[in-house]
N, C-alpha and C positions, 0 to 999 in steps of 0.2 A: 516531665517532672511529676513525682508522686508524693502524696501525703500519707503519713503513717501514724501509728500510735502504739504505745506500749500498754499491754493489757495483761491482767492477772486473773484468769478465770477461776483459779483456786481461791480467790478472795471473795467471790460472790456466789449467790445461789445459782444453781444450774438453770432454773426457770428464767433467770435474767439474761443468760448468754445470748439467746436469739434476738432479744430486743436490743441488746448492746450492739450486736453485729449489724442489725438493720439500721440503727442510728449512725453507726460508723459510715456505712455506705452512703447514706443520705447526706452526711456531712462532707463527702468527698474523699474520705479515707479509703485507701486501697490496700494498705500493707499493715499487718499487725505483728508485733514481736511478742512472743510468749515463752514461758518455760524456764527462764534463766535463773529463777530462785525456787524451783519447785521440787528439789530433791527429796525433801521429807514427805511430800505427798506421793511422789513416784515410788519411793522405797521407805516406808515407815519404819521398818526394821530390816536388818541385814538379810538380803535375799528375798524379801517379801515384796515383790514388784506389783505396782498398781498403775498400769498405764491406761485403764479403761476410761477414766475421767478425762485424760488428755486426748485420747482418741475422740471422745465425744466433742470436746472443745474444738479440736481441729476440724471436725466434720461440720459443726455448727458455723464456724467462721467461713469455711470453704463454701458451704451451701449458700451463704449470703453473697458470695462473689469476692471474698477477700483473699489476698495472698498472705502467706505466713512466713515470718522469720522465726525459726526455732532456735532457742538459746540452750546451750549446754549448761547444766545446773551446778557447775563445779565451784562457783564463787561462794556457795553456802553449804559446805558439808554438814549433814545432820548430826544430831547429838549422839546417836548410837555409834556413828562412825568415829567421832572424836573420843568417845569413851573406850572404844575398842583399840584405837590407834592414836593415843595422845602424842606420839612422836611426830605426827604430821604438822603440829602447830609451830608457828614461827616464834622466834625469840628476839626481843628487842635489844638495843645497845646497852641497856642496864641489866641484861640477863633475865628479864622477866618474860614469862611465856605469854604470848598474845592469845588470850583464852577465848573460849566459846561464849556466845551470847549476843553476837551481832552478825557480822559477815566478814568474808575474806580472811577467815581464820585458818590459813594453811601456809606452809612454806613451799616455795617453788622448787626447792632442791630435794624435797622428800621423795625418795624412791617409792615408799609405800603409797603416798598420795598420788603419785603418777600412775601407779598400777590401778588404784581405785578409780581414778578419773578416767583412765582408758576404758575401764569396764562399763561405767555408766554411760559414757559417750557412745561406746559401741552398741550397747543395748538400745539406746534411743535411735541411733542412726539406722540400725538394722530394722527397727520397727517402722520408721518413717521415710526410709530412703527413697521410696518410689511414690510417695503421696504427691499428686499433681499440684496441690495447693501450696506446698512448701517451696518457696522460691529462693530461700537463702538460709544459712545457719550462722549463728553467732557463737563464737568461742568464749565461754566464761562470761565475765562482766567486769569492765573497768579494771584491768590489770593494775595492781599497785595502789588502788585507792586506800586511803587511811594509813599511808606510810607502811605498806606491807611488802615492799621490794627488798629492802635491806634486812635480812634475817641472819641471826647468828646461832641457829639451831645446831644440834649435833650433826644433822645431815648436811647442812651447809658447810660447817667446819671440816667435815670429812671430804666433801667434794672439792673444796677450794684447792688443796694441794694437787689433786688430779688435774684440775683445770690449768693450774700453773705449769705443770709438767708438759701438758699438751701445747701450751703457749711458748714456753722457753726451751724445752728440750733437755737442757742441762742446768744443774744448780749453779754452775759458774756463770752461765748466761743470765740467770735470774739475778745473782748477786751484782753482776756488772750493770744490768739495766736499772736496778733499784738503787745502786750505791749503798749497799748494806754495810760497807766498811764504816759508815757513819754510825757512831754510838755503838759500835761492836755488835751489829745486828746480822752479821753473816751467818748463813746456814749451810749445812753440809748435806741435808736431805730435804726434799720438798715437804715431807710431812712435819718438819720442824716449823713451818711457817704458821703463825697464828693469825686468826682473823683480827683486823685492826680495830679492836674494841676493848674497853676496860683498861687502857694503858694509863700510866701515871700522868703523862702529859700528852701533847699532840702526837698521834701515831705517825709513822712514816708516810708522807703524802703519796709516794709511788705505790705503796701497798694499798692505801685507801682507794686510789684510782683503779687499780686492778681488781680490788674487791667490788667496786662499783661495776666494772666491766663484767666480772663474774656473775654478779646478781642479775645484771641485764641479760646475760646469755642464758641464765636459768629460765627467765621468762620466755626467751626465744625458743628454748628447747621444749618448755611446757606447752606453749602454743603450737609448736610444730607437731608435738605428739597428738594433740587434739585434731589438728588438720589431717594428719596421716590416718588417724583412726576413722575419721569421717569418710575420707576417700576410700579407704580399704573396705568399709562397710557399704559402699555403693553410692555415696553422696556425689552427685555430679553438678549440683547447682553452686552458686556463689557462696563463699565463706568470708565472713566479716568479723571484725572485732570492734568494740566501742571504746576508743581511747578517751582521754580526759583533757581538760584545759589546764594551763599553767602547771603542767606535770612533766618533769624531766628525769625521773628516777630510773628509767630504762630507755634504751635506744629504740624509739618507735619505728625508725626506718628498718632496723633489723627484723623486728617482729612482722612488719608489713610485707616483707619479702615472701611470706608463706600465705598471704591473704589475697583474695580477689578484689576486695573492697575495703578501704579504710573508712571508719566512721568515728565520730566523736560526739560527746555529750555536752551540749551548749547551754550554759547557765550564766548569761551575761551579768545578771544582778548579783548573784552569789559571788562570782569571781571578781566583781568590782570591789567588794568589801575585802577580799583576800589579796588584791593587787597592791602595788607599791605606790599608788597615786597619792597626792597630797589631799588634805581634807577638802579643799575648795573644789578640786576635780571630782572627788567622790560625791560631794554635795550636789554639784551641777548635773551629774549623770546618774543620780541616785536611783531613778526609776527607769533609766534607759540602758545602763551599762556603758562602758567606755566605747567610743565609736570604732576602735581598732581591735578590741579584744576578739570578737567573733571572726572578723575578717582575717586576722592573723592565723587563727586556728583553721579556718576554712582553707586557706592557702597552704598551710603546713600539711594538712592531711590530704589535700589534693595532690601533693607532691609524691605520695607514697605508693600508690597502686595505679600508675599510668593514667592519672586523672580521674579514676573512679573513686568516688567518696560519697558518704551520706552524713547527715545529722541524725544519729540514732535517738537522741533524747534532746528535745527542744523545750526549754522552760516555757510553760504557759501561764504562770502566775507566780506568787511568792514561793520561795523554797523554804526549807526548814533548817539549813545547816550553816548559814552565814552568820557573821557577827550581829548583823541586823538584816531583816528580810523584807525588803520593800516590795510593794505591789507594783507591777509594771505600769508605766504610763499608758493610758489607752492608745492603742495602735501599735505598740511595740511588738507584740506577738506576730502581727502581720508583717511588720518591718523585718524582724529577725528571719522570718520564713522566706521572704523575697530576697533578702540579702544572701542567704545560703544558696538559693537557686542562681543568683547572679554570679556567684563564685564557682558554679558548676555542680552543685549537689544534685544527685539523682533522686534522693528521697529526703524529705524533712519529716521526721517522726516525733510526735509530741510525747512528753512524759508528764503525766500518764493519762489514761482514759478517764479514770474516776478516782477522786481523792479517797485515800484509805481512812477509815474512821478509827483505826487502831495502830498500835506499834510506833516505831521510830519516825515514820514519815507521815504521820497524820496531819502535820502542819504544812505539808507539801501539796500545793494546788494541782489539780488536774483539769482536763477539759470539762468534766462534770464535777459537781460537788458530791460529797459522799452520800447524799440522799438521791443521787441520780439526776438532779436538775442541772441545766447548763450553768457553767461558771462564767466568769467575765470574759475569758478568751474565746468563748463559743462563737460570738458574732464575728470576731476577727478570723477564725477558722473558716467560717462560711464565706467571708469576703475573699480570702485567699483562694478557696475552692472556685468561686465564680470568676475571679481574675485569671486563674490558670486556664479555665475553660474558654474564656474570651480570647486569650492569646492563642490557644490551640485552634481556634476557629479561623485564624489567619495563618495560612500555610507557611509564609516566610518567617513569621514570628515563632511558630511552633517548631520549625526546623532548628532555629537558633536556640530555643529554650529547652530542647529535649535531647541535645547531644552533649557529650563531655566537652569541657573546655580544653581544647588541644592546641590552640594558637599560643605562641609564646608571648609573654608580657615584654615590655621594654626593659624591665629591671629584674635582676635576679638577686635575691638576698640569701646569703649562705648561713645555714643553721646547723650546728654540730653538737650533739649531746655530750661527747667527751670533753669538748671545750667548756661547756657549761659546768660539768663536774669539776674540771680543773679549777675554775674560779670559786666554786663552792668549797673545795678542799682548802684552798689558800686565797681567800678574798683579799687580804693585805690592806684593805681599806674598808672602813665601816660602811655597811649597806651596799657593797659592790655586788650587785645582782646581775649576772650576765644575761639572764632571761629578760629582765626589765630593760637592759640596754638594747637587746634585739628588738623588743617591742617598741622602744622609742624610735629606732631607725625606721622600722616598718611604718609607724605612725607618721613620721615626717614625710615619707614617700607617699602615703595615702592622702595626707593633707594637700599634696601637690596634684591630686587627681590621677595618680598613677596606679595601674595594675601591677602587681608584684608576684613573681614566681619565687617560691622558697625552694632552695636546693640544698642538698647535702654536699660535703666535700668530695664525695665519690661521683657526683653527677657531672656530666659534660656541660660546660657553660659557654661553649663557642657561640658566637653571633648574638649574644645579648648586648645591646648598646651600652648598658650600664650594669656593672656587677659590684655589689657592696658586701663587705665582710666586716660586720660590726665588731666581732671579738673572736676571731679564729685563733684561739690560743695555741692549739696543737696543729701544726702545719708541717707537711713533709715535701720532699722534692717532687713527688708525683703531682701534688696540688700546685706547686710553684710552676711546674712545666705546663700544666693545663691553663693556668692563669696567663702565663707568658704567651701561649698560643692564642688565647682570646684577645690579649692586648695587640698582638701582631695582626689580628684580623680586624682591628678597629675598635674593640671594646674599651671603654673607660672603666677603671677599677678604683674603688675607694676602700681602703683598708683601715680599720679602727685600731685604737691602742690595745696593747697586750697581744695582738696577733703575732703568731710565730714565736712566742716567748718561751714555749716549752716543746720538748720532743714528745714522741709517743710514750716514752717512759717517764715523763714528767721531770726531765732534767732541763737545765738551761742549755740552749744549743751552744755548740763549740764556738760558733762565730757570733754569739750573743744574739739577743732579740733584734729584729724579727726572724732570726733563724733562717729557715729555707726560703723565706720571703725577702731576705736582705738584698740580694742582687736586684730583684724586681723593684723594690721600693727605693733603693739607694740610701737607706738610713741604717744607723746602728744606735741602739738604745744603750746609753751609759748607765743610767739608774732610773728607778721609778719613784714616784712621789704619791703616796697614798694620802689623799686629802681628807682633813677633818670635815664634818658636816657643815661647819660655818666658814670653811676656807674655799673661796671661789676666785681663782686667778682670772682676771678680766682680759677681754680681747675685743678689738674693733675689726669687724669684717669689712670686706671690700665695698659693700653697699652702705657702710656707715653704721650698721647694726652693732650695738654694744651687747656682748654676750659674756659668757664665763664658762669655766670648767667646773666640774664637780666630781668628787670621789677619786679621780685618778688622773695622773699625767705621766707619760713617758718623757724623760729628759734625755735628749739625744747627745751622742758623742759627736761634737762638731767637727773634729778632725777626720773622722771616718764616715761622715754623712756626705754623700755626693749629690743627693737630690737638692733641688732648689727650694729654699724656704720661702713660701709665698705668703705666709701670715705668721705673726708672732704674738704671743701674749704681751701684755703691757710691761711685764718684767723682763722681756727680751727672749724668753724661751720659745723655741719653734712650736707653732701650733699646727700648721698644715704644710706639708712638703709636696712637691710634685716632680715626677720624673717620667717622661715619655708615656703619658696617659695614665700613670698610676699616682693617685693621691694617698697620702698617709696622714691620718689624724692622730696626734700624739695624746689626745685627752678625750675623756667622756664630756662632750659638750652639752650645754642645755639645749632643749628641743628646738627653740626658735633659732638658735645659731646653727644647729644641725640642718634645720629646714632651709636656711639661706644657703648653706654650703651645698646641699644636695640639689637645690634649684640651679645653682651655678653649674654643677656637674651635668645636669640635664641639658642645659643650654649648650654646653660644649659637646654633648653627645647628640644634639639635634632631636631631643625628646621634648615634645610639647607638654607644658604643665598648665595648671589652672589654679587660681587663687580661690579656694573653696571657703565658704563662710564657716565659722566655728560650728563644729558638730556635724557638718555635712560630709558625706563620703560618696564617691562615684565609682562605678564599676562597669566595664564593657563585657559583653558576651556576644561575640560575633557582631551582627548588625544591631543588636539590642544594647541600649544604654540604661543604666539604673542609677538613681540618686536616692540617698537615704538621709533623713534628718534626725540625728540623735539629740539635737538641742531641745529644751523644753519650751521653746517658742518658735514662731515661724521663721523661715529663711528663704531667700531668693537665690536661685541658681544663676551663675554668671551668664551674661548674654552670649559670650563666645562659646560656652559649653553647649547651649541648646539652640544654636542658630539652625533654622530650618528643621527643627525637631518635629516628628510626627508622633504624638503621644499615644501610647497604648493605655496608660492610666496616669493620672496626676497631671501636673503642669509645672510651669517655671517656679511658682510659689509652692514651697513645701511647708505644710503646717507642722506643728510638733508631732514627732513620730510619723512624719509623712514619707510616702514613697512615690517617686515618679519613674515611669518606664517609657522609653521612646525609641524609635528607630533612627539610627544615624542616617544623615543625608548622604 
């Protein structure tokens, strides 16, 4: 496991670089990311290239013994480029140009910007392709940040009909798939299709879904162009991109197919403010972040490149972009770092080395303050450095701590970007947020002390003892066949409401919801009930727990439902059905009810669970076990969890922000 940092030599005097590099090495940092926002320094005017300063920076860092991740600078096209080619700019849903003055001011569909991007990436790659200190390249930076995926520029509007023709082949096939006979929306040529924006009322949902797919594919194409350019120029080391948290605007699985490593930028406090948690939860975890936010994203990105993933940017202090920007509770930077390693991270890289005294991010903390003195996270960084070294001194621990997590978890949770989009397009109930729903299922599983593998609908799920599909809205026969085979091999499967309720073309299935999953589940949905925020149908679970539904219920056709109803709401409507190892939840259940249900499913699947204290999370990595306390006060680990534990660090009592690591007996 390696520690890294994001560094911007162009922000600091050259005489400072060598001192920075020396201090990085002394602090245990081995990897430095540079270059991703440097285009204006590399090319101040068109064709006027200035690589000498970057050459020097690379050499200074390399001389100190540091390895380098070189970022391509395409997230910030310089002013001269925008002035010469304003057509590269994205256009928002209101028809306003997303202008110059910050970052990410380009449209992924722009052929002009693709050509210009290929050029600067090629020039950089040719110059540094064989430098021994450069161990990886990062494409661009945070694709889609600041709502920049959906663009309605002239380039995007021109490309969309071409994309549709490639997808459907004939106009008739498109009309049939979309149901354009509705409201007289039939077209006779692909170029008659308009982007779904600026309409008098709600645009056609199938067109919106395909436009989402189209914009996602533009990101895939743009990233693939950069990867191909790097490889053609002689780059043979790993290529990585840094994705984001709580972001579903494009299909990350598709982009990751062209990468060697998936990484993401972890800001637990900033995203707590942006999450859907209630005020009490946000208050309790104000300085720690929600205990399942980072873990969910660790497991999501671990799923994308055969288990190879990093944290490219780890929050080391207050950020500058949330609604309110809390200082982390002392110990949390250390906790976040070890938690990433517990989930299999190869690198945890902090953003940033030194706080900038200028521009948009001057309120964003670094490992150093802007005067170069250590910030509050510095002592935690040194503690992580020393703890990693101590673990590396034990061969068995080092072996477990330095290899990718390849063993399967007991539970697979299915996550599908297109299904998320379908719910965003037609939520049908106030605050129905499918991403939040997935996070609540993940959180319930983690509260039971379980490791979780996140899978896409395209992944093989055979031999998982438990498979859960929180909201697989779009389901086809291929997925149904795969799930049926898993069930036949002994897997238990839990399927949530709305699953299978739409086809790939966003139509209601001919056999009604859950569509392709109907035979598997033995249920047929008669109608749906979008619940008002104050409407909570109540339920009594088998263990006596009183719970409720919120936001959504599927109301079943009792004549066509063959599965056994194992639990009903107090008003008599089915809540949970079961058929041959398949459970179907008809509603979005409150988290405690979901916890009780999943605990029962685990017992049926012979999966051991643990009752973890509030705020505590547990993770296995080979023979190593990790526990993390997100609560603002001390917690004790259950006796059965730590029986015969041989502690590497910590103990049974976890202080606030505490970490315990031990070897399993």
